[in-house]
C-alpha positions as CSV (number, residue, x, y, z in Angstrom):
1,M,16.4,5.1,15.7
2,P,14.3,2.1,16.9
3,S,13.5,-0.8,14.6
4,A,10.2,-2.6,14.4
5,E,8.6,-5.8,13.1
6,I,4.9,-6.5,12.5
7,I,3.3,-9.9,13.0
8,T,-0.3,-10.4,11.7
9,I,-2.0,-13.4,13.3
10,G,-4.9,-15.4,11.7
11,T,-5.3,-18.6,9.7
12,E,-8.0,-16.8,7.7
13,I,-5.3,-14.5,6.3
14,L,-3.1,-17.4,5.3
15,L,-6.0,-19.1,3.6
16,G,-6.8,-16.0,1.6
17,E,-10.2,-15.6,3.1
18,I,-9.5,-12.0,4.2
19,V,-6.9,-9.4,3.1
20,D,-4.4,-8.1,5.6
21,T,-4.7,-4.3,5.6
22,N,-3.4,-3.8,9.1
23,T,0.2,-4.3,8.1
24,R,0.2,-1.6,5.5
25,Y,-1.6,0.8,7.9
26,I,0.8,0.3,10.8
27,A,3.8,0.4,8.5
28,R,2.8,3.9,7.2
29,V,2.2,5.1,10.8
30,L,5.6,3.8,11.9
31,R,7.2,5.4,8.8
32,G,5.8,8.7,9.7
33,M,7.2,8.5,13.2
34,G,10.7,7.7,12.0
35,V,10.7,4.0,13.0
36,D,12.5,1.6,10.8
37,L,10.4,-1.3,9.8
38,Y,12.6,-4.3,8.9
39,R,10.2,-7.2,8.6
40,T,6.6,-8.3,8.5
41,I,5.2,-11.8,8.8
42,T,1.8,-13.6,9.0
43,I,1.3,-16.6,11.3
44,G,-1.7,-18.9,11.6
45,D,-3.6,-19.5,14.8
46,N,-1.0,-21.7,16.5
47,V,0.5,-20.8,19.9
48,E,3.9,-22.4,19.3
49,R,4.5,-20.8,15.9
50,I,3.3,-17.4,17.1
51,A,5.5,-17.6,20.2
52,S,8.5,-18.6,18.1
53,A,7.9,-15.7,15.7
54,I,7.6,-13.2,18.5
55,H,10.7,-14.5,20.3
56,N,12.7,-14.2,17.0
57,S,11.4,-10.7,16.3
58,M,12.4,-9.6,19.8
59,Q,16.0,-10.6,19.1
60,R,16.1,-8.2,16.1
61,A,13.8,-5.3,16.9
62,E,13.0,-2.9,19.7
63,I,9.3,-2.8,18.8
64,V,7.2,-5.9,17.9
65,I,3.6,-5.3,17.0
66,T,1.0,-8.1,16.7
67,T,-2.5,-7.8,15.3
68,G,-5.3,-10.3,15.7
69,G,-5.9,-13.3,17.9
70,L,-7.3,-11.3,20.9
71,G,-10.9,-12.5,20.7
72,P,-12.8,-14.7,23.2
73,T,-12.6,-18.1,21.4
74,V,-10.2,-20.9,21.9
75,D,-8.6,-20.2,18.6
76,D,-7.5,-16.7,19.6
77,P,-4.0,-17.5,20.7
78,T,-2.1,-14.2,21.0
79,R,-2.2,-13.8,24.7
80,D,-0.9,-17.3,25.4
81,A,1.7,-16.9,22.6
82,V,3.1,-13.6,23.9
83,A,3.3,-15.1,27.4
84,K,5.1,-18.1,26.1
85,A,7.6,-16.0,24.1
86,I,8.7,-14.1,27.2
87,G,8.5,-17.0,29.6
88,V,5.5,-16.1,31.9
89,E,2.0,-17.2,32.6
90,T,-1.1,-15.3,31.7
91,E,-3.1,-13.6,34.5
92,F,-6.6,-12.4,35.0
93,R,-7.0,-8.7,35.3
94,E,-10.1,-7.4,37.0
95,D,-9.7,-3.9,35.5
96,L,-9.7,-5.3,32.0
97,W,-12.7,-7.5,32.7
98,E,-14.6,-4.5,33.8
99,Q,-13.9,-2.9,30.5
100,V,-15.2,-6.0,28.7
101,V,-18.4,-6.0,30.8
102,A,-19.0,-2.3,30.3
103,T,-18.5,-2.5,26.5
104,I,-20.9,-5.4,26.1
105,A,-23.4,-3.7,28.4
106,R,-23.7,-0.9,25.8
107,Y,-25.4,-3.4,23.6
108,G,-27.8,-4.4,26.3
109,R,-26.2,-7.8,26.9
110,K,-24.2,-9.6,29.5
111,P,-20.8,-11.2,28.7
112,S,-20.6,-14.9,28.2
113,E,-18.2,-17.0,30.3
114,N,-15.8,-17.5,27.4
115,Q,-15.3,-13.7,27.1
116,K,-13.4,-13.8,30.3
117,R,-10.5,-15.0,28.2
118,Q,-10.1,-11.4,27.0
119,A,-9.3,-10.2,30.4
120,Y,-6.2,-12.4,30.6
121,V,-2.8,-10.9,29.6
122,P,0.8,-12.0,30.1
123,K,1.9,-11.4,33.7
124,G,3.5,-8.0,34.1
125,A,1.9,-6.5,30.9
126,L,0.6,-3.0,30.6
127,G,-3.1,-3.0,30.0
128,I,-4.4,-0.9,27.1
129,P,-8.1,0.1,27.1
130,N,-10.2,-0.7,24.1
131,P,-13.2,1.7,24.1
132,V,-14.4,0.7,20.7
133,G,-14.4,-3.1,21.1
134,T,-14.4,-6.0,23.5
135,A,-10.8,-7.1,23.2
136,P,-8.4,-5.3,25.6
137,C,-4.9,-4.9,24.3
138,F,-1.6,-4.9,26.1
139,I,2.1,-4.0,26.0
140,V,4.9,-6.2,27.4
141,E,8.1,-4.4,28.2
142,Y,11.1,-6.8,28.2
143,P,12.9,-7.4,30.5
144,L,9.7,-7.4,32.5
145,S,8.6,-4.7,34.9
146,N,8.5,-5.5,38.6
147,R,5.0,-4.1,38.8
148,A,2.4,-6.7,37.8
149,E,-0.5,-4.3,37.0
150,R,0.0,-1.1,35.1
151,S,-1.9,1.0,32.7
152,V,-0.6,3.0,29.7
153,S,-2.3,6.1,31.2
154,G,-0.8,5.6,34.7
155,G,2.9,5.7,35.4
156,E,6.2,6.1,33.6
157,A,7.3,3.5,31.1
158,G,10.7,2.3,32.3
159,V,13.7,1.8,30.0
160,K,13.5,-1.6,28.5
161,E,15.3,-3.5,25.7
162,S,12.2,-4.2,23.7
163,V,8.4,-4.0,23.7
164,V,5.7,-6.3,22.4
165,I,2.5,-4.5,21.5
166,S,-0.6,-6.7,20.9
167,L,-3.5,-5.0,19.1
168,P,-6.9,-6.3,17.8
169,G,-7.2,-7.6,14.3
170,V,-10.4,-5.7,13.5
171,P,-9.1,-2.7,11.5
172,N,-11.2,0.1,12.9
173,E,-10.4,-1.0,16.5
174,M,-6.7,-1.4,15.7
175,E,-6.5,2.0,14.1
176,Y,-8.3,3.8,16.9
177,I,-6.1,2.2,19.6
178,L,-2.9,2.8,17.6
179,H,-3.6,6.5,17.4
180,E,-5.1,7.0,20.9
181,S,-2.6,4.9,22.9
182,I,0.3,3.4,21.0
183,I,1.6,6.4,19.1
184,P,1.9,8.5,22.3
185,Y,3.5,5.6,24.2
186,L,6.1,5.0,21.5
187,Q,6.9,8.7,21.2
188,K,7.6,8.8,24.9
189,R,9.2,5.4,25.3
190,F,11.7,5.9,22.5
191,N,12.0,9.6,22.4
192,L,10.9,9.8,18.8
193,N,11.7,13.2,17.4
194,E,12.3,12.3,13.7
195,I,10.0,11.6,10.8
196,I,10.2,9.6,7.7
197,K,8.6,11.0,4.6
198,I,8.1,9.3,1.2
199,R,7.7,10.8,-2.3
200,I,6.8,8.5,-5.2
201,L,7.6,9.6,-8.8
202,H,5.8,7.8,-11.5
203,C,7.5,7.1,-14.9
204,A,6.4,5.8,-18.2
205,G,8.0,5.2,-21.6
206,L,11.3,3.8,-20.2
207,G,12.0,0.4,-18.6
208,E,13.3,-0.1,-15.1
209,G,16.8,-1.1,-16.3
210,M,17.2,2.1,-18.4
211,I,15.9,4.3,-15.6
212,D,18.3,2.6,-13.2
213,E,21.2,3.4,-15.6
214,K,20.3,7.1,-15.5
215,I,19.9,7.5,-11.7
216,A,22.1,4.6,-10.3
217,D,24.3,7.0,-8.3
218,L,21.3,8.3,-6.5
219,E,20.3,4.8,-5.5
220,T,23.5,4.5,-3.4
221,L,22.6,7.4,-1.1
222,S,21.9,6.7,2.6
223,N,19.6,9.7,3.3
224,P,17.5,10.3,1.3
225,T,17.3,6.7,-0.1
226,V,16.2,6.2,-3.7
227,G,14.7,2.9,-5.0
228,L,12.8,1.6,-8.0
229,A,9.6,-0.5,-8.3
230,A,8.4,-1.8,-11.7
231,H,4.7,-2.2,-12.4
232,T,3.0,-3.1,-15.7
233,G,3.6,-0.1,-17.9
234,V,4.8,2.1,-15.1
235,V,8.0,2.4,-13.0
236,D,8.0,4.1,-9.6
237,I,10.9,5.9,-8.1
238,R,10.7,6.1,-4.3
239,I,12.5,8.9,-2.4
240,A,12.5,8.3,1.4
241,V,14.0,10.8,3.8
242,K,14.6,10.9,7.6
243,A,14.4,14.4,9.0
244,K,13.7,16.3,12.2
245,N,10.6,18.0,10.8
246,E,8.4,18.1,7.7
247,A,10.0,21.3,6.4
248,E,13.4,19.7,6.5
249,A,12.1,16.5,4.9
250,D,10.4,18.5,2.1
251,E,13.6,20.4,1.3
252,M,15.7,17.1,1.1
253,I,13.1,15.5,-1.1
254,A,12.8,18.5,-3.4
255,K,16.6,18.5,-4.1
256,I,16.6,14.8,-5.2
257,E,13.3,15.1,-7.1
258,N,14.6,18.0,-9.1
259,D,17.7,16.1,-10.0
260,I,15.7,13.1,-11.1
261,R,13.3,15.2,-13.2
262,E,16.2,16.9,-14.9
263,R,17.7,13.6,-15.8
264,L,14.5,11.9,-16.9
265,G,12.5,14.8,-18.3
266,S,9.0,13.8,-19.5
267,I,9.6,10.2,-18.5
268,V,8.3,11.3,-15.1
269,F,4.6,11.9,-15.6
270,G,3.5,12.5,-12.0
271,A,4.0,11.9,-8.3
272,D,2.3,10.2,-5.3
273,E,-1.5,9.9,-6.1
274,D,-1.2,10.9,-9.8
275,R,-2.4,8.4,-12.3
276,L,-1.3,8.1,-15.9
277,E,-4.8,8.3,-17.4
278,T,-5.6,11.4,-15.4
279,V,-2.4,13.1,-16.3
280,T,-2.8,12.2,-20.0
281,L,-6.4,13.5,-20.2
282,N,-5.3,16.7,-18.4
283,E,-2.6,17.3,-21.0
284,V,-5.1,16.7,-23.8
285,A,-7.5,19.2,-22.2
286,K,-4.7,21.8,-21.9
287,R,-4.2,21.5,-25.6
288,G,-7.9,22.2,-26.0
289,W,-8.4,18.9,-27.8
290,T,-11.5,16.7,-27.6
291,L,-10.8,13.0,-27.7
292,A,-12.3,9.8,-29.1
293,A,-11.0,6.3,-28.6
294,I,-11.6,2.8,-29.9
295,E,-10.4,-0.6,-28.6
296,S,-10.4,-4.2,-29.6
297,G,-9.4,-7.2,-27.5
298,L,-9.1,-5.2,-24.3
299,D,-12.4,-6.2,-22.6
300,G,-13.2,-2.5,-21.8
301,L,-9.9,-1.7,-20.2
302,L,-9.3,1.4,-22.3
303,A,-12.9,2.4,-21.9
304,R,-12.4,2.5,-18.2
305,K,-9.6,5.0,-18.7
306,I,-11.1,7.2,-21.5
307,P,-14.9,7.9,-21.5
308,H,-17.0,7.1,-24.6
309,T,-14.5,4.6,-26.0
310,A,-16.0,2.4,-28.7
311,S,-15.3,-1.3,-28.6
312,F,-14.8,-3.7,-31.5
313,P,-16.3,-6.2,-32.0
314,D,-19.4,-4.0,-31.2
315,P,-21.9,-6.0,-29.1
316,S,-24.7,-3.7,-30.2
317,T,-24.3,-4.6,-33.9
318,G,-23.7,-8.3,-33.3
319,S,-20.5,-8.0,-35.3
320,G,-17.8,-10.6,-34.4
321,Q,-15.1,-9.0,-36.5
322,R,-12.0,-7.7,-34.7
323,L,-10.0,-4.8,-36.1
324,T,-7.0,-5.7,-38.1
325,P,-3.9,-3.5,-38.3
326,A,-4.9,-2.4,-41.7
327,S,-8.5,-1.5,-40.7
328,L,-7.5,0.2,-37.4
329,M,-6.7,3.6,-38.8
330,D,-9.8,3.6,-41.0
331,A,-12.0,2.8,-37.9
332,L,-10.2,5.5,-36.0
333,R,-10.8,8.1,-38.7
334,K,-14.4,7.2,-38.8
335,A,-14.8,7.5,-34.9
336,R,-13.0,10.9,-35.0
337,A,-15.3,12.2,-37.7
338,E,-18.5,10.9,-36.1
339,T,-17.6,12.5,-32.8
340,N,-16.1,15.6,-34.3
341,A,-13.0,15.0,-32.0
342,D,-9.7,16.7,-32.4
343,A,-7.7,13.6,-31.4
344,A,-8.4,9.9,-31.5
345,L,-6.6,6.9,-30.0
346,G,-7.0,3.3,-31.0
347,V,-5.6,0.1,-29.4
348,V,-6.0,-3.5,-30.6
349,V,-4.5,-6.5,-28.8
350,Y,-3.7,-9.8,-30.5
351,M,-3.2,-12.3,-27.7
352,E,-2.1,-15.1,-30.0
353,E,0.7,-13.0,-31.4
354,R,1.5,-11.4,-28.0
355,A,1.3,-8.0,-29.8
356,A,-0.7,-4.8,-29.9
357,E,-1.3,-2.3,-32.7
358,M,-1.8,1.4,-31.7
359,A,-3.0,4.3,-33.8
360,L,-3.1,8.0,-33.0
361,I,-4.7,10.9,-34.8
362,T,-4.1,14.5,-33.6
363,P,-4.1,17.9,-35.3
364,K,-0.4,17.2,-35.8
365,G,-1.0,14.1,-38.0
366,E,-1.6,10.4,-38.0
367,K,0.7,7.7,-36.6
368,T,0.6,3.9,-36.0
369,H,2.8,1.8,-33.7
370,R,3.1,-1.9,-33.3
371,I,4.5,-3.4,-30.1
372,T,5.4,-7.0,-29.0
373,Y,5.3,-8.2,-25.5
374,G,7.4,-10.8,-23.7
375,G,5.7,-10.9,-20.3
376,P,2.8,-12.8,-18.9
377,P,0.0,-12.9,-21.5
378,R,-2.7,-11.7,-19.1
379,S,-0.7,-8.5,-18.6
380,L,-0.6,-7.6,-22.3
381,P,-3.8,-5.6,-22.3
382,R,-2.9,-3.5,-19.4
383,W,0.7,-2.9,-20.7
384,S,-0.7,-1.9,-24.1
385,V,-3.2,0.6,-22.6
386,Y,-0.5,2.3,-20.5
387,L,1.9,2.5,-23.5
388,A,-0.9,4.0,-25.6
389,L,-1.8,6.5,-22.9
390,D,1.8,7.5,-22.5
391,W,2.1,7.9,-26.3
392,L,-0.9,10.2,-26.3
393,R,0.5,12.2,-23.4
394,R,3.9,12.7,-25.1
395,R,2.2,13.7,-28.3
396,A,0.2,16.4,-26.4
397,L,3.4,17.6,-24.8
398,E,5.2,18.1,-28.1
399,N,5.7,21.6,-29.5
400,D,3.9,22.4,-32.7
């Protein structure tokens, strides 16, 4: 099983001017092909630092993928950095230049002189066409091939110790070339005949430490692997398997998932793309309940989860009064009566006390619940809303 590392290139990413989405996209593609991704890194537009990062990655991984830095300007350093990392010069390739000229001609223009930089690649590299942009890409197989000019579409890829693949930074260009050229190349080059599949189980109502205690033995498995990731109000359990095909992967995942669900019960509220608010509202709907909600101190956070949530203080009345724990239930009863709802949920946050008060009315009765929070203050509203939603979900699941 080959290993891979991803290097994103661009000072604008380091400065926070743009968000790197390429790493996540490539990582998911590699995962689906059964390639182990061990490391990702972002480097600014500096030839020396990029070359050092590439060289180090080549010592650890069979596949090194770079994105960005293939444009026509002097601050597009990837070509020179890759060449420096493997100890060669760059060379001008007429076939790549013809691609650049043809692409620009589609816009009714002629290429500028500086765009010739895009037709330079490390000596001995395999040229990769870019039919959706002006930046040709390339693959360097290391140790180097004896043939100076090759194309991905022409000739066998020899057995090498590692490959460096340089792709554009523009996401739609990168994605197109990845699927059209790189995936077939990697499948052939490394005889990839396994897949990696992921299943994410979402949990609420129990902290990461307590979940860990219940499934600790599963976290020691080698295939599938099981891991935890804590978020505000939600804990994810990741099940990852390597298998020869999707059917085998699904079977392996199902066995572990069933075990986890048996141990955790209703703590697991969903999987993959499921969201707590959607699952909760679905459970309420299954009960045949209609729902009203009120919030205070949440700045509309609960309203974005539950439609027609009333906010206190109410801007429409000009009232600046926030609900108190004592008045919360009265306000919730009133909201329920006015909307003729079967159930009502109320959440009030008190930032100065690092606490929240919750109230719930259902056909089963009335309840209140106060919680205190020890995490970052800005996370208190989100944490409170998720706990309240989970409380409502569990109440809907209870037998009469």
